[in-house]
Every structure is written in structure tokens, then in C-alpha cells.
C-alpha positions as CSV (number, residue, x, y, z in Angstrom):
1,X,1.4,-30.7,-2.2
2,X,1.2,-26.5,-3.5
3,X,-2.5,-25.4,-2.9
4,X,-4.1,-23.8,-6.5
5,X,-5.1,-20.6,-6.3
6,X,-9.2,-19.6,-5.9
7,X,-11.1,-17.4,-7.1
8,X,-13.5,-15.4,-4.3
9,X,-16.6,-13.3,-4.9
10,X,-15.7,-9.9,-5.1
11,X,-14.8,-8.2,-1.8
12,X,-13.0,-5.5,-3.2
13,X,-15.3,-2.9,-5.1
14,X,-12.7,-1.1,-7.6
15,X,-14.3,2.2,-5.7
16,X,-13.1,1.7,-2.2
17,X,-10.0,-0.3,-3.9
18,X,-7.3,-0.2,-1.0
19,X,-4.4,0.5,-3.4
20,X,-5.7,4.5,-3.4
21,X,-5.0,5.2,0.1
22,X,-1.4,4.8,-0.9
23,X,0.1,8.3,-2.4
24,X,2.6,6.2,-4.2
25,X,-0.2,5.3,-6.7
26,X,-2.0,7.8,-9.3
27,X,-6.0,8.6,-8.2
28,X,-8.1,7.0,-10.9
29,X,-11.3,9.3,-12.6
30,X,-14.5,8.0,-12.0
31,X,-14.7,7.2,-15.2
32,X,-11.8,4.8,-15.5
33,X,-13.0,3.6,-12.2
34,X,-16.4,2.7,-13.5
35,X,-15.2,0.6,-16.3
36,X,-12.3,-1.4,-14.6
37,X,-15.2,-2.6,-12.1
38,X,-16.8,-3.9,-15.2
39,X,-13.4,-5.2,-16.4
40,X,-12.4,-6.9,-12.9
41,X,-14.1,-10.4,-12.1
42,X,-13.5,-10.8,-8.6
43,X,-10.1,-11.8,-6.3
44,X,-8.2,-14.3,-6.6
45,X,-6.5,-15.9,-3.0
46,X,-3.1,-17.7,-3.5
47,X,-1.4,-19.4,-0.5
48,X,2.5,-19.7,0.0
49,X,4.0,-21.7,-3.0
50,X,1.0,-21.5,-5.1
51,X,2.3,-20.7,-8.8
52,X,-0.3,-18.0,-9.9
53,X,0.9,-17.9,-13.5
54,X,3.0,-21.1,-14.7
55,X,5.8,-20.5,-17.7
56,X,4.3,-22.1,-21.0
57,X,0.7,-21.9,-20.0
58,X,-1.9,-19.4,-21.8
59,X,-4.2,-17.9,-19.2
60,X,-7.6,-15.7,-19.3
61,X,-7.3,-12.8,-16.7
62,X,-4.8,-10.6,-16.0
63,X,-4.0,-9.5,-12.2
64,X,-3.3,-7.0,-10.0
65,X,-1.7,-7.7,-6.8
66,X,-4.0,-5.8,-3.7
67,X,-1.9,-7.9,-1.0
68,X,1.1,-10.1,-0.7
69,X,4.5,-11.1,-2.2
70,X,5.2,-13.0,-5.3
71,X,8.0,-13.8,-7.5
72,X,9.0,-14.3,-11.0
73,X,11.0,-16.8,-12.4
74,X,12.3,-19.0,-15.2
75,X,13.9,-22.2,-15.0
76,X,16.3,-24.9,-16.9
77,X,15.6,-28.2,-18.2
78,X,17.2,-29.2,-15.2
79,X,15.6,-27.2,-12.8
80,X,17.8,-24.7,-12.2
81,X,16.0,-21.2,-11.4
82,X,16.7,-17.3,-12.1
83,X,14.4,-14.8,-10.3
84,X,14.1,-12.2,-12.3
85,X,11.9,-10.0,-9.9
86,X,9.5,-9.6,-7.0
87,X,5.9,-8.7,-7.5
88,X,4.7,-5.9,-4.9
89,X,1.2,-4.8,-4.4
90,X,0.0,-1.8,-7.1
91,X,1.9,-4.6,-9.7
92,X,0.5,-5.8,-12.6
93,X,1.0,-9.7,-14.0
94,X,-0.2,-11.5,-16.8
95,X,0.5,-9.0,-19.5
96,X,2.9,-11.1,-21.1
97,X,0.3,-13.9,-22.0
98,X,-1.6,-11.3,-22.9
99,X,0.9,-10.7,-26.2
100,X,3.0,-13.7,-26.5
101,X,-0.6,-16.1,-26.2
102,X,1.7,-17.8,-23.4
103,X,3.7,-16.7,-20.6
104,X,7.5,-16.9,-20.4
105,X,7.9,-16.9,-17.0
106,X,6.3,-18.5,-14.0
107,X,4.9,-16.3,-10.7
108,X,4.9,-17.9,-7.6
109,X,3.6,-16.6,-4.0
110,X,5.9,-15.6,-1.2
111,X,3.0,-15.4,1.5
112,X,-0.3,-15.1,1.0
113,X,-1.9,-12.9,-1.5
114,X,-4.8,-11.4,-2.5
115,X,-5.2,-10.1,-6.4
116,X,-7.6,-8.8,-8.5
117,X,-8.8,-10.5,-11.6
118,X,-9.7,-8.7,-14.9
119,X,-11.0,-10.6,-18.1
120,X,-8.3,-10.6,-20.6
121,X,-10.4,-10.9,-23.6
122,X,-11.8,-7.1,-22.6
123,X,-8.1,-5.5,-23.1
124,X,-8.7,-4.3,-27.0
125,X,-11.9,-2.9,-25.7
126,X,-9.9,-1.4,-23.2
127,X,-7.2,0.3,-25.6
128,X,-9.9,1.3,-27.9
129,X,-12.2,3.4,-24.9
130,X,-9.6,4.4,-22.3
131,X,-6.4,5.6,-24.2
132,X,-5.7,7.2,-19.7
133,X,-5.6,3.6,-19.1
134,X,-4.1,1.8,-21.7
135,X,-1.1,4.8,-21.7
136,X,-0.8,3.4,-17.8
137,X,-0.4,-0.3,-19.2
138,X,2.4,0.4,-21.0
139,X,4.4,2.3,-18.7
140,X,3.7,-0.7,-16.0
141,X,5.5,-2.5,-19.2
142,X,8.3,0.2,-19.3
143,X,8.7,0.1,-15.8
144,X,9.0,-3.3,-15.4
145,X,11.7,-3.1,-18.2
146,X,13.4,-0.7,-16.7
147,X,13.8,-2.5,-13.6
148,X,14.8,-5.6,-15.2
149,X,18.1,-3.4,-17.1
150,X,18.6,-2.6,-13.4
151,X,18.9,-5.6,-12.3
152,X,20.4,-7.5,-14.9
153,X,23.5,-4.2,-14.2
154,X,23.7,-5.9,-10.8
155,X,24.2,-9.7,-11.8
156,X,26.9,-8.7,-14.7
157,X,29.0,-5.8,-13.0
158,X,28.3,-5.4,-9.7
159,X,30.2,-7.7,-6.9
160,X,28.6,-9.5,-4.6
161,X,28.3,-7.5,-2.0
162,X,27.1,-4.6,-4.1
163,X,24.2,-7.2,-5.3
164,X,22.6,-8.4,-2.2
165,X,23.3,-4.6,-1.3
166,X,21.2,-3.5,-4.0
167,X,18.7,-6.1,-4.0
168,X,17.2,-5.5,-0.4
169,X,17.1,-1.2,-1.2
170,X,15.8,-2.2,-4.3
171,X,13.0,-4.1,-2.4
172,X,13.0,-2.1,0.5
173,X,12.1,0.9,-1.3
174,X,9.5,-1.0,-3.4
175,X,8.0,-2.2,0.0
176,X,8.0,1.3,1.6
177,X,6.0,2.9,-1.0
178,X,2.9,0.7,-0.2
179,X,3.0,0.8,3.4
180,X,4.9,-2.4,3.9
181,X,7.7,-0.5,6.1
182,X,7.3,-0.4,9.8
183,X,9.0,2.0,11.8
184,X,11.8,2.0,9.1
185,X,12.5,-1.6,9.4
186,X,11.2,-4.3,6.6
187,X,10.4,-8.3,6.8
188,X,11.5,-9.3,3.7
189,X,9.8,-13.2,3.4
190,X,13.0,-14.4,1.5
191,X,15.1,-17.5,2.5
192,X,18.7,-17.9,0.9
193,X,18.2,-19.7,-2.1
194,X,15.5,-17.4,-3.1
195,X,18.6,-14.6,-2.8
196,X,21.1,-17.2,-4.4
197,X,18.5,-17.6,-7.4
198,X,18.0,-13.8,-8.1
199,X,21.9,-13.2,-7.5
200,X,23.0,-15.8,-9.8
201,X,25.5,-17.0,-7.1
202,X,25.9,-20.3,-5.5
203,X,24.2,-21.1,-1.9
204,X,27.5,-20.9,-0.2
205,X,28.7,-17.9,-1.5
206,X,24.7,-16.1,-0.6
207,X,25.3,-17.0,3.0
208,X,29.2,-16.0,2.9
209,X,27.8,-12.6,1.5
210,X,24.6,-12.1,3.8
211,X,26.6,-12.3,6.8
212,X,28.9,-9.5,5.9
213,X,25.9,-7.6,5.8
214,X,24.4,-8.6,8.6
215,X,28.0,-8.1,10.7
216,X,27.7,-4.2,8.9
217,X,24.0,-4.1,10.5
218,X,22.5,-3.7,7.2
219,X,20.5,-6.9,7.5
220,X,19.1,-9.4,10.1
221,X,18.5,-12.8,8.9
222,X,15.9,-14.9,10.4
223,X,14.3,-18.3,10.4
224,X,12.0,-17.5,7.6
225,X,12.9,-14.2,6.2
226,X,15.5,-11.4,6.3
227,X,14.4,-7.8,8.5
228,X,16.2,-4.6,6.9
229,X,17.4,-2.9,9.8
230,X,19.8,0.1,7.6
231,X,18.3,0.8,4.0
232,X,20.8,4.2,4.2
233,X,23.9,1.3,4.5
234,X,22.1,-1.0,1.6
235,X,22.3,2.0,-0.6
236,X,25.8,3.2,0.4
237,X,27.4,-0.4,-0.1
238,X,25.5,-0.8,-3.7
239,X,26.0,2.8,-4.8
240,X,22.7,2.9,-6.0
241,X,20.6,6.3,-5.7
242,X,17.4,4.3,-5.2
243,X,13.6,4.7,-7.3
244,X,12.3,7.9,-8.2
245,X,9.9,9.3,-5.8
246,X,7.2,10.4,-8.3
247,X,3.9,8.5,-8.3
248,X,3.4,5.7,-10.6
249,X,-0.3,4.4,-12.1
250,X,-2.0,0.9,-11.3
251,X,-5.0,-0.8,-12.6
């Protein structure tokens, strides 16, 4: 039985947010930090397999990931699943529920997670009082759209090998920006079914494709995940230029 995420008392004051230690994130002004501190309710702790947000539900909260991995997905009535994107530290989730009244996709934890929880009903006050933070939220939403554009291009036009290489190169670059890459290597907590559900391939085709990447020395598949061994090889195979290096906002 899957455990439910649990709200904890505040352990990470906004003034000492661990995300500010990464140069990939733009710093906040003092007044912005003070507002965000009042906007925040506490932290949500989620175990592997927990549903942080469910499709068709209405959440009173927004979340920023402090640590851990998750994925966004949609399902068909017969249970078939399409993974839309992966969630890493610094990502804002739940905004769709604020605009659409209910979530149009689900978010599930791939690893233990800690998330900052914000009060959604204070969002109008944020837009009125802090246009700089409102712009940051708009930027984050636009960035998510940009990433989905690239993923759709990958599923629609790249070969199976190129798709898989792109996926792991994309994840590697995002993980590196938040300190998850050690000695140029990264352990990604994905099973082959996750990869198949992301790339739109059968599990058999996915297995064969990943074996090709492993044979070239780009990846090494483990019992409960995959190790990225050669980021450059993944870029070369996918013919992808990589993510922009410019700093990005966070909430």
C-alpha cells in the first residue's frame, strides 16, 4: 500500500533555503524572501511511490521541490500511462490546479522527497504585491512548456535510440544543475517501464534500445535505476545541443 505524503513543521526557513546554494538559481531580494516565508506553510515529505498530486483532484497548495525525484504523468481508462516530464529540485508543481481548478495530470515520487508547501489562495496577493515573483512563476510555466515541446519532438521524430539518448542527456543536465551529478556520473532512479512510458515504446523495444546505449558505454543499467556514464555520448547520439546555461528563478 502506498503511503501518503505528510506535512511536517517548517525545517527549512526561506532565509536558509537549500536551493540558494546552487548557482543555477537566481537569488531573491530580501523583501521577496520575507513574502515567500509568509506564503509557505511548511514542508511535505513523500516516500517512493507516493502520489503528490492526483489527476482530477483540486489541491489547495502549490509545491516547490527541495529534494528528490518525481514524474508527471497521465493515464488512459485502461491504465496505459504516458510520462510527461520529470520533476527535480527547484521545480514548481500544482500551478495547473490553481488555473484549471483541478489537476490535469498526476505527480508521483520516484524517490523520497521534501517539498515546500505554499497556500494557493495567497497567489492573487503574490501577483498584486510582487510582480517580480509573478514573473518568475510565468517563467517557470513557460519553461515547462518549452521542455514539453522538446519531449514531443523527441517522441514524434527522433528514432528510438535518439529518444532514449535525449531523455538521459536531458535528465543529466537538469540533475547536474542541482548538484546531483558526482564525478560526472549520475544514478537516475528510473526503471525500464518508466523509460518506456516516457518514450512511447514497448517494454521490449525499450530494453533493446537501452542495451544499445549500454553497449556504447553511455549507460549502465542497475537493479533499481540507471547510471549515466557518458553525457557527451548521449548528446552526440541524440543530436541535441543541450539546455541553456543561464540561471533560472525558483519560488
